[in-house]
C-alpha positions as MATLAB code, in Angstrom:
seq = 'MLKNRILKRVFACVLTGALMVSALTGCQASSSASSSGGGGKGGKLLFIITDTNDTYLATLANAMVEAGKNQGVTLDMVETGNDVQAQMDLISQAKSKGYSAIILRSADANTAVQMNIASNDLPIVYVNSEPSVDHLRADKYIYVGSDENQPGKLQAEYVLKKLGNPKSLNVIIFGGERGHSATVKRTDSVKTTLKNNGVDVNYVFVDYADWSDAIALEKFRIFMKTGQSVDAIFCNNDTMALGAVEGLKEFGLDYTKIPVCGVDASADGCASIAAGEMQFTVLQNAKGQAAAAVTAAATLGGGGSLTSVEGSTTDCKYVYVPFEAVDASNVSQYQ';
ca = [
      40.843  134.660   87.087;
      42.576  133.042   90.042;
      45.050  131.268   87.766;
      45.929  134.527   86.008;
      46.506  136.334   89.290;
      48.797  133.559   90.527;
      50.747  133.463   87.287;
      51.338  137.198   87.476;
      52.624  136.820   91.018;
      54.916  133.923   90.071;
      56.495  135.658   87.136;
      56.637  139.014   88.899;
      59.383  137.371   90.967;
      62.925  138.090   89.828;
      62.953  136.920   86.183;
      65.955  135.069   85.006;
      68.957  136.645   83.434;
      72.318  134.988   83.228;
      71.455  132.410   85.908;
      68.884  130.483   83.902;
      70.388  131.154   80.493;
      73.177  128.777   81.432;
      70.817  126.263   83.036;
      68.667  126.146   79.914;
      71.500  125.386   77.505;
      70.551  122.473   75.275;
      66.856  122.165   76.198;
      63.519  123.616   75.207;
      62.186  124.935   78.507;
      59.327  127.344   78.030;
      59.903  129.871   80.801;
      61.789  130.435   84.021;
      62.025  132.458   87.206;
      64.360  132.701   90.157;
      64.404  133.783   93.759;
      67.186  134.518   96.161;
      67.028  134.914   99.905;
      69.905  137.184  100.612;
      72.792  135.545   98.815;
      71.572  131.959   98.734;
      73.092  131.016  102.077;
      70.956  127.850  102.093;
      72.361  126.548   98.799;
      71.413  126.741   95.137;
      68.377  124.715   94.039;
      66.911  123.957   90.618;
      63.108  123.685   90.600;
      61.719  122.030   87.467;
      57.955  122.066   86.922;
      55.861  120.967   83.972;
      53.590  124.018   83.844;
      51.536  126.454   85.871;
      48.313  126.129   83.864;
      46.611  124.102   86.585;
      45.411  126.185   89.543;
      47.156  124.024   92.114;
      50.454  123.856   90.211;
      50.424  127.634   89.841;
      49.899  127.990   93.585;
      52.668  125.476   94.276;
      55.103  127.273   91.954;
      54.405  130.627   93.548;
      54.819  129.130   97.019;
      58.095  127.445   96.022;
      59.614  130.741   94.889;
      58.479  132.408   98.117;
      59.848  129.538  100.213;
      63.238  129.973   98.566;
      63.263  133.633   99.533;
      62.091  132.950  103.058;
      64.670  130.242  103.681;
      67.645  132.098  102.242;
      67.984  129.735   99.297;
      68.745  130.622   95.691;
      66.034  128.810   93.736;
      65.737  128.871   89.958;
      62.426  127.738   88.480;
      62.006  126.356   84.961;
      58.832  125.271   83.149;
      59.326  122.417   80.684;
      55.820  121.384   79.726;
      55.419  117.620   79.506;
      58.797  117.267   77.796;
      60.604  114.429   79.583;
      63.792  114.973   77.569;
      63.911  118.664   78.521;
      63.639  117.699   82.183;
      66.380  115.097   81.821;
      68.684  117.599   80.069;
      68.234  120.135   82.859;
      68.887  117.506   85.508;
      71.991  116.149   83.787;
      73.483  119.680   83.629;
      72.489  120.770   87.128;
      75.625  119.631   88.951;
      77.966  121.340   86.492;
      75.915  124.532   86.826;
      76.534  124.634   90.570;
      73.218  123.357   91.893;
      73.271  121.369   95.129;
      69.857  119.703   94.740;
      66.857  119.469   92.408;
      63.135  119.834   93.100;
      61.149  118.107   90.358;
      57.508  118.018   89.350;
      58.043  115.305   86.786;
      56.269  115.101   83.463;
      56.002  111.349   84.009;
      56.538  109.744   87.419;
      57.492  106.508   85.675;
      60.727  108.136   84.446;
      62.131  108.483   87.974;
      64.870  105.903   87.385;
      66.161  107.833   84.359;
      66.009  111.120   86.271;
      67.898  109.633   89.215;
      70.653  108.395   86.928;
      70.816  111.727   85.082;
      71.255  113.651   88.355;
      74.954  112.780   88.675;
      74.335  111.911   92.327;
      72.573  115.196   93.181;
      69.569  114.747   95.503;
      66.158  114.968   93.836;
      63.059  116.038   95.769;
      59.998  114.918   93.811;
      56.796  116.942   94.301;
      53.146  116.563   93.234;
      53.738  113.534   91.003;
      54.834  110.632   93.211;
      57.228  107.978   91.877;
      57.067  104.360   92.955;
      58.687  103.716   96.317;
      61.051  101.376   94.480;
      62.554  104.413   92.747;
      63.135  106.382   95.949;
      66.284  106.164   98.069;
      66.736  107.345  101.633;
      68.202  110.849  101.876;
      68.824  110.966   98.125;
      65.730  110.586   95.949;
      62.692  111.487   98.039;
      59.085  112.625   97.756;
      57.504  115.629   99.466;
      53.731  115.881   99.450;
      50.695  114.755  101.354;
      49.468  111.215  101.991;
      47.179  110.761   98.983;
      45.226  108.039  100.732;
      43.739  110.652  103.064;
      41.550  112.855  100.796;
      39.292  110.034   99.612;
      38.947  108.713  103.147;
      37.969  112.154  104.441;
      35.534  112.682  101.554;
      33.825  109.328  102.127;
      33.570  109.844  105.889;
      31.998  113.268  105.333;
      29.405  111.911  102.889;
      28.448  109.022  105.156;
      27.918  111.369  108.084;
      26.081  113.928  105.935;
      23.682  111.328  104.529;
      23.069  109.583  107.855;
      25.201  106.467  107.323;
      23.186  104.981  104.444;
      23.333  101.262  103.688;
      23.537  101.857   99.940;
      24.657  104.665   97.628;
      24.703  105.551   93.955;
      28.115  107.163   93.419;
      29.886  109.153   90.697;
      33.675  109.509   90.798;
      35.530  111.958   88.583;
      39.237  111.111   88.526;
      42.053  113.426   87.543;
      44.806  112.483   85.119;
      44.878  108.804   84.146;
      47.745  107.031   85.950;
      48.625  109.988   88.202;
      49.437  108.803   91.718;
      46.933  111.222   93.262;
      44.189  110.037   90.923;
      44.772  106.405   91.821;
      45.068  106.851   95.583;
      42.282  109.411   96.018;
      39.882  107.232   94.048;
      40.886  103.973   95.731;
      40.599  105.468   99.216;
      37.013  106.584   98.544;
      36.115  103.048   97.501;
      37.991  101.418  100.379;
      36.410  103.669  103.012;
      32.890  103.083  101.718;
      33.504   99.331  101.612;
      34.987   99.279  105.113;
      31.861  101.023  106.388;
      29.633   98.298  104.964;
      28.024  100.433  102.261;
      26.557   98.684   99.231;
      27.855  101.026   96.520;
      26.602  101.210   92.964;
      29.235  103.127   90.994;
      26.913  104.615   88.399;
      29.682  106.561   86.631;
      33.469  106.515   87.081;
      35.712  108.303   84.584;
      38.704  110.610   84.222;
      38.062  114.348   83.870;
      41.721  115.430   83.776;
      41.391  117.960   86.640;
      39.061  120.059   84.404;
      35.678  121.587   85.220;
      34.686  121.626   81.539;
      35.464  117.932   81.114;
      33.686  117.044   84.373;
      30.591  118.901   83.168;
      30.696  117.084   79.833;
      31.095  113.725   81.586;
      28.130  114.571   83.844;
      26.021  115.264   80.780;
      26.975  111.817   79.473;
      25.987  110.275   82.816;
      22.572  111.930   82.683;
      21.853  110.123   79.430;
      22.024  106.803   81.330;
      18.843  107.580   83.239;
      20.380  106.651   86.582;
      20.241  108.618   89.832;
      23.165  109.745   91.980;
      23.481  110.231   95.739;
      27.021  111.630   95.994;
      29.807  112.850   93.707;
      33.490  112.409   94.590;
      36.059  114.409   92.643;
      39.855  114.217   92.800;
      40.120  118.029   92.827;
      37.994  121.135   93.352;
      37.977  122.186   89.715;
      36.216  119.000   88.656;
      33.857  119.327   91.625;
      32.863  122.782   90.397;
      32.091  121.257   87.012;
      29.938  118.635   88.732;
      28.024  121.348   90.595;
      27.367  123.102   87.276;
      26.046  119.812   85.941;
      23.630  119.429   88.843;
      22.425  122.974   88.263;
      22.027  122.433   84.522;
      19.751  119.442   85.075;
      17.820  120.968   87.969;
      19.142  118.552   90.581;
      19.365  119.599   94.229;
      23.074  120.019   95.054;
      22.185  120.604   98.721;
      21.025  116.973   98.896;
      23.681  115.460   96.609;
      27.060  116.119   98.262;
      29.819  117.120   95.838;
      33.314  116.722   97.271;
      36.630  118.036   95.964;
      40.276  118.328   96.956;
      42.624  121.344   97.239;
      40.518  123.941   99.109;
      41.126  126.270   96.184;
      39.765  129.817   96.372;
      36.966  128.919   93.947;
      36.225  125.687   95.799;
      35.989  127.441   99.148;
      33.777  130.154   97.634;
      31.453  127.448   96.335;
      31.235  125.829   99.776;
      30.538  129.214  101.372;
      27.751  129.714   98.821;
      26.187  126.378   99.789;
      27.005  124.579   96.518;
      30.025  122.298   96.833;
      29.849  120.714  100.260;
      33.324  119.472  101.100;
      36.962  119.768  100.120;
      40.338  118.810  101.530;
      43.140  121.338  101.784;
      46.264  120.242   99.974;
      48.618  122.735  101.552;
      50.710  124.113   98.675;
      52.576  126.529  100.922;
      53.362  123.782  103.404;
      54.490  121.403  100.663;
      56.672  124.072   99.048;
      58.315  125.024  102.331;
      58.960  121.354  103.140;
      60.374  120.680   99.659;
      62.796  123.617   99.860;
      63.847  122.622  103.386;
      64.398  119.006  102.327;
      66.317  119.948   99.176;
      68.552  122.424  101.006;
      69.175  119.872  103.769;
      70.035  117.008  101.419;
      72.023  119.285   99.137;
      74.123  120.274  102.121;
      74.823  116.663  103.045;
      72.219  116.427  105.799;
      69.469  113.886  106.502;
      65.676  114.036  106.398;
      65.694  113.059  110.055;
      66.026  116.777  110.802;
      63.048  117.727  108.589;
      59.576  117.955  110.131;
      57.133  115.422  108.710;
      59.778  112.992  107.452;
      59.126  109.265  107.607;
      61.418  106.852  109.430;
      62.742  105.437  106.143;
      63.855  108.960  105.082;
      62.089  108.624  101.723;
      59.095  110.881  102.338;
      58.113  114.174  103.918;
      54.371  114.423  104.479;
      52.328  117.608  104.935;
      48.890  116.814  106.434;
      45.633  117.308  104.532;
      42.884  119.327  106.263;
      39.124  118.769  106.000;
      37.061  121.812  104.949;
      33.286  122.198  104.970;
      30.732  124.914  105.678;
      31.586  124.924  109.374;
      35.214  126.055  108.886;
      35.522  127.274  105.294;
      35.881  130.906  106.408;
      39.290  129.990  107.876;
      40.543  129.030  104.404;
      39.284  132.018  102.424;
];
C-alpha cells in the first residue's frame, strides 16, 4: 500500500510532454516525470532511475522531484528498468538536449566508466548504487548517499547492548541484491563490528533475499529445516526484516527475544517497531539524499565545486547524508 501511495504522488507531479519526448529519442525508457521550480533558475537536470518498484527507490524518486521544485531546478525523471543501454543512450544525448548535469541510479554500478565516457563531459551524480572510487572524479563524477558502513555497525551495536554483550551468538544475515554496494558494506560492517567486540559468531544462515519480504520469509523457512537456533537476525533493509519477523511468527519463535534489525526506517518498518515486533532500523534519509543530489548536480552543472555542498568529503568525490538509529525509544519521531 505504501508503494502505491508513493507512486501516485511521484507520477502526480507534472507529467512529461515535449520535454521528455526529446530526451527519450532512441531509447526504451518506461516512464517519465518532470518538475520545475519557477523557471529552472538552478539549471536543467536529467534524473535517470531504474524503477520505483522498491519502497525506498519510490521514496527517493518522489523526494528528488520535490527537491527539484524546492531548489528552483528543472528536473526531468526517466525510468529505464535495468536496461544499461537505455541509460547510456539517455546520458549520451543529455548535453545536446540542454541538460547541465545528470543524476543517475545506475542499473549496474560496474558500468560507471562507460556512463562517464557517454556523458560528453557533463557531471554525473550517482545515487543509491555506488560505483568504485576508481570510477569517480573530483567535482565531475561523484556519489551522493550515506556511508554504507554505518548501518551494519549500528545494528550490531544495538544487538550487543540488547542481549547484554554476549560472548557468542547464532546469527542470520539476509543480504539485499547480490553485488550491490549497500549489500556488501552493510553485511561486512555487521561482521566486522561483532568481531571487533570479541563475539564468537556462528553464522547459521547467510543468503541474499533481494530486498524482498517474501524471499526473506522463504529463506527463513529453509533455515528452519537445518534444526539450528538463532539469537539475532540482521537484514540489509526493512522489507526483508519484516519477512524475517513473519518467519519467527510462523514458527512460534519469540521475536521479542530474537532481535530483528533492518535498514531504511520505512513506514512499515517503523510501524513494526512501534508494535514491538521488529526491534531496530536505521534511517536512510531519502529526502536528505535527494536534496543533496539535486544541490550537488546543480552546483557541478553550473561549474561550481562540491566544497560548497554540505556533507562533501575533502576529495570532492562524495556527499554523505548521515544514517540515524531508530528503535522503540524514538520510533515515534519517524512515523
